[in-house]
MMTF fields as JSON, N, C-alpha, C and O atoms, coordinates in Angstrom:
{
  "mmtfVersion": "1.0.0",
  "mmtfProducer": "UNKNOWN",
  "numBonds": 347,
  "numAtoms": 348,
  "numGroups": 87,
  "numChains": 1,
  "numModels": 1,
  "chainsPerModel": [1],
  "groupsPerChain": [87],
  "chainIdList": ["A"],
  "bondAtomList": [4, 2, 8, 6, 12, 10, 16, 14, 20, 18, 24, 22, 28, 26, 32, 30, 36, 34, 40, 38, 44, 42, 48, 46, 52, 50, 56, 54, 60, 58, 64, 62, 68, 66, 72, 70, 76, 74, 80, 78, 84, 82, 88, 86, 92, 90, 96, 94, 100, 98, 104, 102, 108, 106, 112, 110, 116, 114, 120, 118, 124, 122, 128, 126, 132, 130, 136, 134, 140, 138, 144, 142, 148, 146, 152, 150, 156, 154, 160, 158, 164, 162, 168, 166, 172, 170, 176, 174, 180, 178, 184, 182, 188, 186, 192, 190, 196, 194, 200, 198, 204, 202, 208, 206, 212, 210, 216, 214, 220, 218, 224, 222, 228, 226, 232, 230, 236, 234, 240, 238, 244, 242, 248, 246, 252, 250, 256, 254, 260, 258, 264, 262, 268, 266, 272, 270, 276, 274, 280, 278, 284, 282, 288, 286, 292, 290, 296, 294, 300, 298, 304, 302, 308, 306, 312, 310, 316, 314, 320, 318, 324, 322, 328, 326, 332, 330, 336, 334, 340, 338, 344, 342],
  "bondOrderList": [1, 1, 1, 1, 1, 1, 1, 1, 1, 1, 1, 1, 1, 1, 1, 1, 1, 1, 1, 1, 1, 1, 1, 1, 1, 1, 1, 1, 1, 1, 1, 1, 1, 1, 1, 1, 1, 1, 1, 1, 1, 1, 1, 1, 1, 1, 1, 1, 1, 1, 1, 1, 1, 1, 1, 1, 1, 1, 1, 1, 1, 1, 1, 1, 1, 1, 1, 1, 1, 1, 1, 1, 1, 1, 1, 1, 1, 1, 1, 1, 1, 1, 1, 1, 1, 1],
  "groupList": [{"groupName": "MET", "atomNameList": ["N", "CA", "C", "O"], "elementList": ["N", "C", "C", "O"], "formalChargeList": [0, 0, 0, 0], "bondAtomList": [1, 0, 2, 1, 3, 2], "bondOrderList": [1, 1, 2], "singleLetterCode": "M", "chemCompType": "L-PEPTIDE LINKING"}, {"groupName": "LYS", "atomNameList": ["N", "CA", "C", "O"], "elementList": ["N", "C", "C", "O"], "formalChargeList": [0, 0, 0, 0], "bondAtomList": [1, 0, 2, 1, 3, 2], "bondOrderList": [1, 1, 2], "singleLetterCode": "K", "chemCompType": "L-PEPTIDE LINKING"}, {"groupName": "GLN", "atomNameList": ["N", "CA", "C", "O"], "elementList": ["N", "C", "C", "O"], "formalChargeList": [0, 0, 0, 0], "bondAtomList": [1, 0, 2, 1, 3, 2], "bondOrderList": [1, 1, 2], "singleLetterCode": "Q", "chemCompType": "L-PEPTIDE LINKING"}, {"groupName": "ILE", "atomNameList": ["N", "CA", "C", "O"], "elementList": ["N", "C", "C", "O"], "formalChargeList": [0, 0, 0, 0], "bondAtomList": [1, 0, 2, 1, 3, 2], "bondOrderList": [1, 1, 2], "singleLetterCode": "I", "chemCompType": "L-PEPTIDE LINKING"}, {"groupName": "GLU", "atomNameList": ["N", "CA", "C", "O"], "elementList": ["N", "C", "C", "O"], "formalChargeList": [0, 0, 0, 0], "bondAtomList": [1, 0, 2, 1, 3, 2], "bondOrderList": [1, 1, 2], "singleLetterCode": "E", "chemCompType": "L-PEPTIDE LINKING"}, {"groupName": "PHE", "atomNameList": ["N", "CA", "C", "O"], "elementList": ["N", "C", "C", "O"], "formalChargeList": [0, 0, 0, 0], "bondAtomList": [1, 0, 2, 1, 3, 2], "bondOrderList": [1, 1, 2], "singleLetterCode": "F", "chemCompType": "L-PEPTIDE LINKING"}, {"groupName": "ASP", "atomNameList": ["N", "CA", "C", "O"], "elementList": ["N", "C", "C", "O"], "formalChargeList": [0, 0, 0, 0], "bondAtomList": [1, 0, 2, 1, 3, 2], "bondOrderList": [1, 1, 2], "singleLetterCode": "D", "chemCompType": "L-PEPTIDE LINKING"}, {"groupName": "SER", "atomNameList": ["N", "CA", "C", "O"], "elementList": ["N", "C", "C", "O"], "formalChargeList": [0, 0, 0, 0], "bondAtomList": [1, 0, 2, 1, 3, 2], "bondOrderList": [1, 1, 2], "singleLetterCode": "S", "chemCompType": "L-PEPTIDE LINKING"}, {"groupName": "PRO", "atomNameList": ["N", "CA", "C", "O"], "elementList": ["N", "C", "C", "O"], "formalChargeList": [0, 0, 0, 0], "bondAtomList": [1, 0, 2, 1, 3, 2], "bondOrderList": [1, 1, 2], "singleLetterCode": "P", "chemCompType": "L-PEPTIDE LINKING"}, {"groupName": "CYS", "atomNameList": ["N", "CA", "C", "O"], "elementList": ["N", "C", "C", "O"], "formalChargeList": [0, 0, 0, 0], "bondAtomList": [1, 0, 2, 1, 3, 2], "bondOrderList": [1, 1, 2], "singleLetterCode": "C", "chemCompType": "L-PEPTIDE LINKING"}, {"groupName": "VAL", "atomNameList": ["N", "CA", "C", "O"], "elementList": ["N", "C", "C", "O"], "formalChargeList": [0, 0, 0, 0], "bondAtomList": [1, 0, 2, 1, 3, 2], "bondOrderList": [1, 1, 2], "singleLetterCode": "V", "chemCompType": "L-PEPTIDE LINKING"}, {"groupName": "GLY", "atomNameList": ["N", "CA", "C", "O"], "elementList": ["N", "C", "C", "O"], "formalChargeList": [0, 0, 0, 0], "bondAtomList": [1, 0, 2, 1, 3, 2], "bondOrderList": [1, 1, 2], "singleLetterCode": "G", "chemCompType": "PEPTIDE LINKING"}, {"groupName": "TYR", "atomNameList": ["N", "CA", "C", "O"], "elementList": ["N", "C", "C", "O"], "formalChargeList": [0, 0, 0, 0], "bondAtomList": [1, 0, 2, 1, 3, 2], "bondOrderList": [1, 1, 2], "singleLetterCode": "Y", "chemCompType": "L-PEPTIDE LINKING"}, {"groupName": "LEU", "atomNameList": ["N", "CA", "C", "O"], "elementList": ["N", "C", "C", "O"], "formalChargeList": [0, 0, 0, 0], "bondAtomList": [1, 0, 2, 1, 3, 2], "bondOrderList": [1, 1, 2], "singleLetterCode": "L", "chemCompType": "L-PEPTIDE LINKING"}, {"groupName": "ARG", "atomNameList": ["N", "CA", "C", "O"], "elementList": ["N", "C", "C", "O"], "formalChargeList": [0, 0, 0, 0], "bondAtomList": [1, 0, 2, 1, 3, 2], "bondOrderList": [1, 1, 2], "singleLetterCode": "R", "chemCompType": "L-PEPTIDE LINKING"}, {"groupName": "HIS", "atomNameList": ["N", "CA", "C", "O"], "elementList": ["N", "C", "C", "O"], "formalChargeList": [0, 0, 0, 0], "bondAtomList": [1, 0, 2, 1, 3, 2], "bondOrderList": [1, 1, 2], "singleLetterCode": "H", "chemCompType": "L-PEPTIDE LINKING"}, {"groupName": "TRP", "atomNameList": ["N", "CA", "C", "O"], "elementList": ["N", "C", "C", "O"], "formalChargeList": [0, 0, 0, 0], "bondAtomList": [1, 0, 2, 1, 3, 2], "bondOrderList": [1, 1, 2], "singleLetterCode": "W", "chemCompType": "L-PEPTIDE LINKING"}, {"groupName": "ASN", "atomNameList": ["N", "CA", "C", "O"], "elementList": ["N", "C", "C", "O"], "formalChargeList": [0, 0, 0, 0], "bondAtomList": [1, 0, 2, 1, 3, 2], "bondOrderList": [1, 1, 2], "singleLetterCode": "N", "chemCompType": "L-PEPTIDE LINKING"}, {"groupName": "ALA", "atomNameList": ["N", "CA", "C", "O"], "elementList": ["N", "C", "C", "O"], "formalChargeList": [0, 0, 0, 0], "bondAtomList": [1, 0, 2, 1, 3, 2], "bondOrderList": [1, 1, 2], "singleLetterCode": "A", "chemCompType": "L-PEPTIDE LINKING"}, {"groupName": "THR", "atomNameList": ["N", "CA", "C", "O"], "elementList": ["N", "C", "C", "O"], "formalChargeList": [0, 0, 0, 0], "bondAtomList": [1, 0, 2, 1, 3, 2], "bondOrderList": [1, 1, 2], "singleLetterCode": "T", "chemCompType": "L-PEPTIDE LINKING"}],
  "groupTypeList": [0, 1, 2, 3, 4, 3, 5, 6, 3, 7, 7, 8, 9, 10, 11, 3, 9, 2, 7, 11, 8, 1, 11, 12, 9, 13, 11, 9, 5, 14, 7, 14, 4, 4, 14, 13, 15, 16, 17, 2, 13, 4, 2, 6, 10, 1, 7, 1, 3, 10, 1, 18, 9, 11, 13, 14, 4, 1, 14, 7, 1, 19, 18, 1, 14, 1, 10, 18, 2, 6, 15, 19, 7, 19, 4, 2, 13, 6, 3, 5, 7, 19, 1, 7, 7, 17, 19],
  "groupIdList": [1, 2, 3, 4, 5, 6, 7, 8, 9, 10, 11, 12, 13, 14, 15, 16, 17, 18, 19, 20, 21, 22, 23, 24, 25, 26, 27, 28, 29, 30, 31, 32, 33, 34, 35, 36, 37, 38, 39, 40, 41, 42, 43, 44, 45, 46, 47, 48, 49, 50, 51, 52, 53, 54, 55, 56, 57, 58, 59, 60, 61, 62, 63, 64, 65, 66, 67, 68, 69, 70, 71, 72, 73, 74, 75, 76, 77, 78, 79, 80, 81, 82, 83, 84, 85, 86, 87],
  "secStructList": [7, 7, 7, 7, 7, 1, 1, 7, 7, 7, 7, 7, 7, 7, 1, 7, 7, 7, 5, 7, 6, 6, 1, 1, 5, 6, 6, 6, 7, 7, 7, 2, 2, 2, 2, 2, 6, 4, 4, 4, 1, 7, 2, 2, 2, 2, 2, 2, 2, 2, 2, 2, 2, 2, 2, 2, 2, 2, 2, 2, 2, 2, 2, 2, 2, 2, 2, 2, 2, 2, 2, 2, 2, 2, 2, 2, 2, 2, 2, 2, 2, 2, 2, 2, 2, 2, 7],
  "xCoordList": [13.271, 12.329, 12.663, 12.886, 12.696, 13.04, 11.796, 10.765, 11.914, 10.8, 10.76, 11.796, 9.586, 9.422, 9.317, 8.504, 10.155, 10.108, 9.145, 9.27, 8.205, 7.225, 7.829, 7.588, 8.608, 9.204, 10.706, 11.35, 11.239, 12.676, 13.384, 12.96, 14.449, 15.226, 16.194, 17.074, 16.024, 16.872, 18.225, 18.398, 19.157, 20.5, 20.466, 19.769, 21.213, 21.262, 22.241, 22.513, 22.764, 23.741, 23.168, 22.023, 23.991, 23.592, 24.48, 24.399, 25.322, 26.122, 27.436, 28.059, 27.879, 29.168, 30.31, 31.31, 30.167, 31.061, 32.548, 33.342, 32.922, 34.32, 34.536, 33.706, 35.647, 35.94, 36.578, 37.459, 36.121, 36.689, 37.874, 38.302, 38.412, 39.614, 39.414, 40.379, 38.187, 37.932, 37.43, 37.084, 37.392, 36.998, 35.527, 35.097, 34.75, 33.321, 33.089, 33.813, 32.067, 31.711, 31.308, 30.579, 31.782, 31.457, 30.023, 29.511, 29.37, 27.99, 26.978, 26.065, 27.138, 26.122, 26.623, 25.832, 27.914, 28.527, 28.531, 28.584, 28.474, 28.619, 30.087, 30.85, 30.48, 31.838, 31.961, 30.96, 33.164, 33.388, 32.654, 32.001, 32.758, 32.097, 30.578, 29.907, 30.049, 28.595, 28.136, 27.078, 28.909, 28.558, 28.698, 27.845, 29.77, 30.076, 29.012, 28.655, 28.508, 27.584, 26.124, 25.294, 25.793, 24.46, 23.342, 22.371, 23.456, 22.378, 22.177, 21.107, 23.173, 23.055, 22.604, 22.332, 22.524, 22.19, 20.696, 19.868, 20.37, 18.97, 18.456, 19.231, 17.146, 16.507, 16.838, 17.063, 16.873, 17.164, 18.591, 18.853, 19.513, 20.898, 20.983, 21.681, 20.282, 20.253, 19.704, 20.213, 18.676, 18.075, 19.087, 19.176, 19.836, 20.855, 21.952, 22.452, 22.322, 23.362, 22.879, 23.63, 21.644, 21.094, 21.082, 21.402, 20.72, 20.74, 22.166, 22.412, 23.107, 24.509, 25.037, 25.81, 24.615, 25.043, 24.563, 25.285, 23.343, 22.82, 23.656, 23.922, 24.072, 24.927, 26.309, 26.874, 26.843, 28.154, 28.099, 29.013, 27.024, 26.87, 26.768, 27.371, 26.007, 25.842, 27.183, 27.512, 27.96, 29.279, 30.211, 30.977, 30.139, 30.99, 30.677, 31.587, 29.404, 29.009, 29.4, 29.831, 29.256, 29.652, 31.152, 31.593, 31.935, 33.386, 33.784, 34.684, 33.121, 33.434, 33.108, 33.853, 31.985, 31.62, 32.653, 33.026, 33.115, 34.099, 35.409, 36.012, 35.839, 37.061, 36.89, 37.802, 35.739, 35.483, 35.487, 36.028, 34.889, 34.871, 36.285, 36.667, 37.061, 38.435, 39.262, 40.088, 39.034, 39.763, 39.398, 40.27, 38.127, 37.672, 38.268, 38.71, 38.28, 38.852, 40.334, 40.825, 41.046, 42.476, 42.71, 43.622, 41.881, 42.024, 41.787, 42.494, 40.812, 40.529, 41.7, 42.062, 42.291, 43.449, 44.62, 45.351, 44.805, 45.889, 45.704, 46.677, 44.478, 44.203, 44.595, 45.226, 44.227, 44.553, 46.054, 46.589, 46.737, 48.18, 48.922, 49.958, 48.416, 49.032, 48.882, 49.824, 47.697, 47.459, 48.346, 48.911, 48.471, 49.222, 50.728, 51.448, 51.204, 52.632, 52.989, 54.145, 51.999, 52.253, 52.189, 52.67, 51.618, 51.468, 52.606, 52.622],
  "yCoordList": [-67.154, -66.775, -65.367, -64.464, -65.188, -63.92, -63.052, -63.505, -61.779, -60.85, -60.283, -59.926, -60.202, -59.66, -58.14, -57.601, -57.464, -56.005, -55.608, -56.085, -54.76, -54.327, -53.267, -53.283, -52.35, -51.268, -51.489, -51.989, -51.113, -51.216, -50.236, -49.09, -50.693, -49.83, -49.035, -49.602, -47.737, -46.886, -46.66, -46.867, -46.239, -45.964, -44.834, -43.84, -44.973, -43.907, -42.785, -41.905, -42.818, -41.822, -40.412, -40.155, -39.5, -38.098, -37.198, -35.973, -37.813, -37.063, -36.512, -35.706, -36.909, -36.424, -37.291, -36.759, -38.594, -39.554, -39.338, -39.235, -39.272, -39.193, -40.222, -40.364, -40.936, -41.933, -41.288, -40.437, -41.708, -41.23, -42.076, -42.946, -41.838, -42.55, -44.054, -44.815, -44.488, -45.921, -46.572, -47.754, -45.805, -46.35, -46.235, -46.64, -45.692, -45.507, -44.144, -43.185, -44.078, -42.818, -41.801, -42.132, -40.576, -39.524, -39.033, -38.351, -39.374, -38.954, -39.988, -39.676, -41.231, -42.262, -43.351, -44.177, -43.365, -44.301, -45.752, -46.683, -45.937, -47.286, -47.546, -46.613, -48.807, -49.179, -49.134, -49.025, -49.217, -49.207, -50.377, -50.207, -51.56, -52.748, -52.595, -52.992, -52.025, -51.813, -50.846, -51.043, -49.82, -48.866, -49.506, -49.326, -50.247, -50.851, -51.854, -51.893, -52.659, -53.744, -53.446, -54.355, -52.209, -51.867, -52.372, -52.949, -52.171, -52.529, -54.037, -54.474, -54.836, -56.285, -56.954, -58.155, -56.192, -56.765, -57.021, -56.325, -58.044, -58.333, -57.314, -56.685, -57.165, -56.16, -56.339, -55.352, -57.578, -57.783, -57.37, -56.873, -57.579, -57.167, -55.638, -55.052, -54.993, -53.529, -52.965, -51.973, -53.598, -53.148, -53.213, -52.29, -54.295, -54.444, -53.4, -52.862, -53.119, -52.114, -50.732, -49.981, -50.398, -49.096, -48.96, -47.895, -50.022, -49.99, -49.826, -49.062, -50.553, -50.446, -49.034, -48.502, -48.436, -47.068, -46.084, -45.159, -46.288, -45.432, -45.527, -44.519, -46.747, -46.934, -46.32, -45.722, -46.472, -45.887, -44.365, -43.735, -43.785, -42.331, -41.863, -40.859, -42.591, -42.233, -42.295, -41.394, -43.363, -43.492, -42.373, -41.834, -42.033, -40.972, -39.634, -38.901, -39.317, -38.048, -38.015, -36.977, -39.136, -39.216, -38.991, -38.262, -39.615, -39.459, -38.009, -37.475, -37.372, -35.974, -35.055, -34.119, -35.326, -34.511, -34.666, -33.689, -35.885, -36.138, -35.408, -34.804, -35.465, -34.762, -33.26, -32.595, -32.725, -31.288, -30.909, -29.868, -31.743, -31.462, -31.522, -30.674, -32.524, -32.644, -31.438, -30.929, -30.99, -29.835, -28.569, -27.764, -28.403, -27.242, -27.27, -26.24, -28.438, -28.563, -28.227, -27.559, -28.677, -28.394, -26.906, -26.338, -26.264, -24.823, -24.066, -23.103, -24.488, -23.825, -23.987, -23.044, -25.171, -25.39, -24.532, -23.995, -24.398, -23.569, -22.108, -21.425, -21.63, -20.243, -20.016, -19.009, -20.944, -20.796, -20.885, -20.135, -21.774, -21.904, -20.687, -20.3, -20.08, -18.884, -17.71, -16.941, -17.561, -16.453, -16.578, -15.586, -17.781, -17.963, -17.776, -17.364, -18.074, -17.907, -16.443, -16.048, -15.64, -14.217, -13.371, -12.238, -13.879, -13.056, -13.227, -12.601],
  "zCoordList": [11.418, 10.395, 9.907, 10.713, 8.62, 8.01, 7.848, 7.351, 8.282, 8.161, 6.746, 6.184, 6.186, 4.846, 4.935, 5.686, 4.152, 4.081, 2.972, 1.844, 3.274, 2.287, 1.367, 0.159, 1.931, 1.154, 1.038, 1.96, -0.094, -0.305, 0.628, 0.778, 1.241, 2.129, 1.266, 0.619, 1.263, 0.421, 1.077, 2.278, 0.277, 0.757, 1.781, 1.577, 2.883, 3.887, 3.522, 4.339, 2.301, 1.859, 1.989, 1.618, 2.526, 2.645, 1.783, 1.867, 0.961, 0.004, 0.511, -0.179, 1.679, 2.191, 1.638, 1.156, 1.705, 1.038, 1.307, 0.372, 2.574, 2.982, 4.077, 4.974, 4.006, 5.028, 6.239, 6.119, 7.408, 8.654, 9.06, 8.301, 10.24, 10.701, 10.876, 10.798, 11.111, 11.271, 9.984, 9.977, 8.902, 7.614, 7.287, 6.207, 8.201, 7.948, 7.306, 7.571, 6.459, 5.813, 6.88, 7.815, 6.74, 7.704, 7.564, 8.452, 6.454, 6.238, 6.692, 7.457, 6.217, 6.502, 7.449, 7.905, 7.749, 8.69, 8.202, 9.006, 6.88, 6.33, 6.029, 5.777, 6.055, 5.676, 4.154, 3.446, 3.671, 2.224, 1.574, 0.544, 2.17, 1.623, 1.625, 0.672, 2.682, 2.754, 1.668, 1.07, 1.414, 0.348, -1.023, -1.892, -1.211, -2.501, -2.948, -4.125, -2.024, -2.364, -2.011, -2.045, -1.677, -1.192, -2.103, -1.614, -3.393, -4.321, -4.452, -4.875, -4.101, -4.206, -2.905, -2.888, -1.827, -0.524, -0.382, -0.969, 0.417, 0.722, 1.733, 2.454, 1.771, 2.624, 4.1, 4.801, 4.586, 6.007, 6.35, 7.445, 5.408, 5.626, 5.614, 6.441, 4.688, 4.643, 5.945, 6.467, 6.458, 7.712, 8.86, 9.67, 8.923, 9.974, 9.819, 10.807, 8.583, 8.335, 8.771, 9.394, 8.451, 8.841, 10.366, 10.894, 11.068, 12.541, 13.057, 13.99, 12.439, 12.848, 12.596, 13.392, 11.489, 11.171, 12.229, 12.599, 12.712, 13.773, 15.036, 15.691, 15.377, 16.557, 16.354, 17.27, 15.151, 14.85, 14.953, 15.487, 14.439, 14.505, 15.953, 16.333, 16.751, 18.161, 18.893, 19.665, 18.65, 19.278, 18.831, 19.63, 17.557, 17.019, 17.674, 18.06, 17.798, 18.422, 19.887, 20.389, 20.577, 21.987, 22.128, 23.016, 21.252, 21.295, 21.007, 21.656, 20.04, 19.713, 20.879, 21.168, 21.551, 22.715, 23.817, 24.465, 24.031, 25.076, 24.768, 25.655, 23.526, 23.13, 23.335, 23.826, 22.966, 23.138, 24.618, 24.99, 25.459, 26.9, 27.471, 28.277, 27.054, 27.537, 27.092, 27.849, 25.86, 25.331, 26.114, 26.443, 26.404, 27.173, 28.578, 29.088, 29.198, 30.542, 30.527, 31.437, 29.517, 29.403, 29.214, 29.815, 28.374, 28.183, 29.484, 29.781, 30.247, 31.516, 32.472, 33.176, 32.503, 33.363, 32.915, 33.747, 31.607, 31.082, 31.478, 31.798, 31.46, 31.838, 33.29, 33.612, 34.172, 35.584, 35.822, 36.639, 35.136, 35.347, 34.782, 35.324, 33.711, 33.152, 34.089, 34.279, 34.682, 35.609, 36.839, 37.3, 37.369, 38.594, 38.356, 39.265, 37.148, 36.883, 36.615, 36.771, 36.213, 35.945, 37.205, 37.205, 38.256, 39.464, 40.418, 41.478]
}
C-alpha cells in the first residue's frame, strides 16, 4: 500500500552541485539520474531518495573521518621514526 504524502518533498539541493568520486553530488548526495529526473518523480520515490542520500552522507563522513585518523596515525609514526633516526 502506498502512503499518501501531504506535502510535496522539495529538492535536497544545497547549491554545491559537484560530483564526487562515486558520482554522487557532494552537496545533496543524489546521483546524476536522481537530480536529472527529480521533478518527474513520484513523492514516494523522492522520499526513498532523500533517505538514501542521508545514508550516503553518513557513509561519506565516516569514510572521511577514517582517512583523517589514518593520516594522523601515519604522521605520528613518521615523527617517531624521524626522531629515532636522528639520534
